[in-house]
C-alpha positions, 0 to 999 in steps of 0.5 A: 592814421599817422603811424608807421604805415601812413600819414594824415593831412598836415603830417611831416612826410617824405615823398619820392618822385621821378624828375627825369625819365632815362630818355630825358637825361643828358647824353653825357652820362655813363651808360649805367647811370643814363639807363636809370630815371633821376629820382628826388626825395622831398619833404613837406606837409601831407595835403591828404591821408595816405599810406606808404607807397601811395601817391600824395601831394605835399606842400614844401617849406617853400610853399610848392605843392608836389606829388609823389609816392609817400616813403616816410612819415616824420622823416629826419635828416641823415645827410652828411658831407663826410669827415672834414678835411684836416686842411680846412678845420682851422680855416675859420679860426685863422680867418677870424684872427686875420680879420681881427689883426686887420681891424686892430691895424686899421684902428691904430692907423686911424688913431694916428 
């Protein structure tokens, strides 16, 4: 069955489940947010055959077994943290240069 409409046991899949119902959510949230359940999407290996929209148990990469609604078979990763802030793009190079300079200075002082 491993196709666009379902999965087989052992297939890499994504499920969706409700983590918190609206009544269980924080009272500090904006009204429109608090009215919605908090949903999570998890990836793992299907522990049974299922079709998109069916409930299925998965085993995550950390070994947890979680039940949810099958949303995708063989999902990829599409997250992004956006474009890098220009102020941060040189941080790695600058830090490495400073560490190299510190080590060179420490080596020079040790050799005196």
